[in-house]
N, C-alpha and C positions, 0 to 999 in steps of 0.2 A: 415500494416506491423507490425509483432510482435517484441517485444524487451524485454530484461530483465534488471532489475536493482537490486542492492543489497544495502540496507540501514543499516548502523550501527549507533546506537544512539550516539549523541555527548556527552551526559552525562554518557555514559558507562553502562546504565542499560536498558534492553529491557522492553518496556511496556507489561503488561499482555495481553493475547488475549481478555479479556473482555474490557480492556481500548481501544485497537485498534478498536474493534467493535463499542463501544459506541461513540468514537470520530469520526469515519468514518461516522456514521449515521448523525452526526451534519452537515456534508457536502453533504448529499444526496447519500452516497455510502453505498451499502448493502454488508456486509461481511457474509460469511458462513464459520465457522471454525469447523473442526473436528480434534482434536489432534493438530498436528503441521502443518497441511495443510489446505488450504481453497480456496474459490473463492471470487471474488468481482465484483461489477458492479455498475455503476452510471455515470451520465453525459456523456453517450455515450462511456465510456471506460470500458472494462471488462478484466478479466484474472484470474490467479491463483497466489497463494503465498505459501511460506514455511517459517515457523518460526524456528529459532534456539535460543540458549541462548544468542547469540551475535549479530544476525542480522535478517532481513527479506529479503527474495529474492522474488521479484515481477516479474511475467511474464505477460506483457500486451499482450493479444492475439487479441484484437479488439479495434479499435478507429476510430473516424471520420477522414477522409483524411485531414480535415482542422485543426486538432489539431496536431501541430508538436511534434515529439518525445522530443526534448529538453524542450519544454514548460511543457509537462506532467511530465518529470523528475524533473524539477525545482519546480513545485507546490507540487508534492508528497514529495520531500525531505524537503521542507519548512514545510509542514504539519507534517511529521514524527518527525522532530526535535523540533516542538512546543508541542509535546505530554507530558502530565505529567509523571514524573518519577515513 
């Protein structure tokens, strides 16, 4: 089941696309970014995202049935908020 989440940085400053990509790779997630849009995949989860100056909107399009949506949201939010400014 697909779902969408919007993440806004706690510290008020969006990480650069390069930071998002390099930090995601540390967790086995592959990012493909073109401008303000892109795709991601890794650990059985994949989807698309859109970057703005204030947030990232993530659309998870595929995930294993045994990964509950709330768990994916929690892990993703924790990762995003730990990114360098």
